[in-house]
C-alpha positions as CSV (number, residue, x, y, z in Angstrom):
1,M,0.1,-0.1,0.0
2,A,1.5,3.6,-1.1
3,A,2.0,5.9,1.8
4,P,-0.5,8.6,1.9
5,P,0.7,12.4,0.9
6,L,2.0,14.4,3.9
7,P,-0.2,17.3,5.1
8,A,0.5,20.6,3.7
9,P,3.0,22.7,4.9
10,P,2.5,26.0,6.7
11,P,4.6,29.4,6.1
12,A,8.1,29.2,7.6
13,E,8.3,28.6,11.3
14,P,11.0,28.0,14.2
15,S,11.7,24.4,13.8
16,G,12.1,23.1,17.1
17,G,15.6,21.1,18.4
18,I,14.7,17.8,16.4
19,V,17.2,17.0,13.5
20,E,17.0,13.6,13.1
21,P,13.4,12.0,12.1
22,V,11.5,10.4,15.3
23,P,9.3,7.5,13.7
24,V,7.2,5.8,16.0
25,V,4.2,4.5,13.9
26,A,6.3,5.1,10.6
27,P,8.5,6.9,9.1
28,H,6.6,8.5,6.3
29,F,4.3,10.2,8.7
30,C,7.7,12.4,10.0
31,A,7.4,15.5,7.6
32,P,10.4,17.4,6.8
33,Y,8.7,20.7,7.7
34,V,6.3,21.9,10.4
35,V,3.1,20.4,10.4
36,Q,-0.1,22.3,11.5
37,L,-3.3,20.0,12.3
38,S,-6.5,21.0,13.4
39,I,-8.4,18.3,15.7
40,K,-12.4,19.0,15.6
41,E,-14.3,16.7,18.2
42,K,-17.0,15.3,16.0
43,F,-21.2,15.7,17.4
44,S,-21.6,11.8,17.5
45,L,-23.5,9.2,19.5
46,R,-20.4,7.5,19.9
47,E,-17.7,9.0,22.3
48,G,-14.5,9.7,21.3
49,D,-14.9,10.7,17.4
50,F,-12.8,12.9,15.9
51,T,-11.5,14.5,12.3
52,I,-8.1,15.8,12.0
53,T,-7.4,18.2,8.9
54,D,-4.3,19.8,7.7
55,T,-3.8,23.4,7.2
56,N,-5.8,23.2,3.5
57,G,-8.9,21.5,5.1
58,A,-7.9,18.3,3.5
59,V,-8.8,15.2,6.2
60,V,-6.0,13.4,7.5
61,I,-6.7,11.2,10.3
62,T,-10.3,10.5,11.5
63,V,-10.5,9.1,15.3
64,K,-13.2,6.3,16.0
65,G,-14.7,5.3,19.3
66,A,-16.7,2.4,20.5
67,F,-20.3,2.6,21.6
68,I,-19.9,-0.3,23.8
69,S,-17.1,-2.0,24.9
70,I,-15.2,-3.4,28.3
71,H,-12.1,-1.3,27.2
72,N,-12.0,2.3,26.4
73,R,-10.9,1.9,22.7
74,R,-10.2,4.5,19.7
75,L,-9.4,3.8,16.4
76,L,-7.1,6.0,14.4
77,L,-7.8,5.9,10.4
78,D,-6.2,7.2,7.9
79,A,-7.9,9.6,4.9
80,N,-9.1,6.4,2.8
81,G,-10.3,4.8,6.1
82,N,-7.0,2.4,6.5
83,P,-6.4,1.3,10.4
84,L,-3.5,3.3,11.6
85,L,-3.6,2.4,15.1
86,C,-5.8,0.5,17.8
87,M,-5.5,2.8,21.3
88,R,-7.1,1.2,24.3
89,E,-7.1,1.8,28.2
90,K,-6.0,-0.8,30.5
91,V,-9.2,-1.7,32.6
92,I,-7.2,-2.1,35.8
93,S,-4.6,0.5,36.0
94,M,-3.5,2.7,38.7
95,H,-1.9,5.2,36.8
96,N,-4.7,6.0,33.9
97,T,-2.5,3.6,31.4
98,W,-3.2,3.6,27.8
99,E,-2.0,0.9,25.1
100,V,-1.5,1.8,21.7
101,Y,-1.3,-0.9,18.7
102,R,-0.5,-0.6,15.1
103,G,-3.5,-1.2,12.7
104,D,-6.3,-2.6,14.3
105,S,-4.6,-5.1,16.4
106,T,-4.4,-5.3,20.4
107,K,-2.0,-8.3,19.9
108,S,1.3,-8.1,22.1
109,S,3.6,-8.4,19.0
110,D,1.7,-5.0,17.4
111,L,1.9,-3.1,20.6
112,L,3.9,0.7,19.6
113,F,3.7,2.4,22.6
114,T,2.1,2.7,26.2
115,A,1.3,6.3,27.6
116,K,0.5,6.5,31.3
117,K,-0.2,9.6,33.8
118,S,3.4,9.7,35.7
119,S,1.4,9.9,39.5
120,I,-2.3,9.3,40.3
121,L,-2.8,12.5,41.7
122,Q,-2.8,15.5,39.2
123,P,-5.9,17.7,40.0
124,F,-4.6,20.5,38.0
125,K,-1.9,19.7,35.5
126,T,-0.9,16.5,33.9
127,E,2.2,14.8,32.8
128,M,2.2,11.5,30.7
129,F,5.3,9.4,30.0
130,I,5.4,7.3,26.9
131,Y,7.4,4.3,26.7
132,L,8.2,2.5,23.4
133,A,7.2,-1.2,23.2
134,S,10.8,-2.0,23.3
135,N,11.2,-0.2,26.6
136,T,10.3,-2.8,28.7
137,S,11.6,-1.8,32.0
138,H,9.8,1.9,32.1
139,E,12.4,3.2,34.3
140,V,13.2,6.3,31.7
141,C,10.6,7.7,29.6
142,D,11.2,7.8,25.8
143,F,8.4,10.5,25.5
144,K,6.9,13.1,27.8
145,M,3.6,14.9,28.1
146,K,3.0,17.9,30.2
147,G,-0.5,19.9,30.1
148,S,-3.2,21.6,31.3
149,F,-6.8,19.9,31.6
150,K,-8.3,23.2,32.2
151,E,-6.9,25.1,29.7
152,R,-6.9,22.1,27.1
153,A,-3.1,22.8,26.2
154,C,0.0,20.8,26.5
155,S,3.5,20.1,25.1
156,F,5.6,17.3,24.2
157,Y,8.9,16.7,24.7
158,L,11.4,13.8,23.5
159,G,12.6,11.5,26.4
160,N,12.5,12.9,30.0
161,T,14.1,16.2,28.6
162,D,13.1,19.5,27.7
163,T,13.6,19.3,23.9
164,L,10.1,20.3,22.6
165,I,8.8,18.1,19.7
166,A,5.2,19.5,19.5
167,Q,2.4,21.5,21.2
168,M,-0.9,21.4,21.3
169,H,-3.7,24.5,22.6
170,R,-7.5,24.5,22.4
171,E,-8.8,26.6,19.7
172,H,-12.4,28.2,20.1
173,S,-15.5,28.2,17.1
174,A,-19.2,29.2,17.2
175,T,-19.5,25.7,16.4
176,S,-17.6,23.8,19.5
177,T,-19.2,26.2,21.9
178,L,-22.8,25.5,20.7
179,L,-22.2,21.7,20.3
180,G,-20.0,21.4,23.5
181,T,-17.4,19.8,21.2
182,D,-13.8,20.3,21.7
183,H,-11.3,21.9,18.7
184,Y,-7.4,21.6,19.4
185,G,-4.7,23.3,17.2
186,L,-1.5,21.0,16.7
187,T,1.7,22.0,16.1
188,V,3.9,19.0,15.2
189,F,8.1,20.1,14.5
190,P,10.3,18.9,11.7
191,N,10.9,15.0,11.7
192,V,8.3,14.0,14.2
193,D,5.8,11.4,14.0
194,Y,2.5,13.3,13.4
195,V,0.2,10.1,13.6
196,F,2.1,9.5,17.1
197,I,1.6,13.2,18.4
198,S,-2.3,13.2,17.2
199,A,-2.9,9.6,19.2
200,L,-1.5,11.7,22.3
201,V,-3.6,14.5,21.9
202,V,-6.6,11.7,21.8
203,I,-5.6,10.4,25.1
204,L,-4.9,13.9,27.0
205,Q,-8.6,14.5,25.6
206,E,-9.9,11.2,27.2
207,L,-7.9,11.7,30.6
208,H,-9.7,15.0,30.4
209,T,-13.5,13.5,30.1
210,D,-12.3,10.6,32.7
211,K,-11.9,13.7,35.0
212,N,-15.2,14.8,34.6
213,D,-17.1,12.1,34.6
């Protein structure tokens, strides 16, 4: 299957600190320029549905939730409807742990990464550590995400460092305000896997939803 086209490039912006590609899902999801994406929650009977578009308004990724599931489950699809990632929340977990698999699989051999909160109690801010499947010890994270439930904003870092690889912020529109849905702007720095970062934004949204249930 041919790789999908990359999202449209925006005007020149600061590139961040990454030089070498950082592929997690696949190398062809690492654009050599800053990727600007818009993530909109869809008004749907199915919780967790999102549409992700580029600066030209072209659909890059769609996210589908499940009507009824023992696991809190989300599926990321490309513009052609092909499954990219299956995200599943662990039923029994002290730290709100999500496991993300390749395609629509939930086999342990297809596990790509695990994301979990760094501590149980995070009343105002949230911090998540992300561990690649090869990092079985979970002693040092491969990526880190810090954000605010209240502000709906977060930053993503390479490992347990201050090297910024992406940023997200909440955007307001008349439609999102009327329907009570969320709308995010996402900036992914060059050579960073934008599908991987998009999945982390969905997980952050799920953490916020769980916190207010």
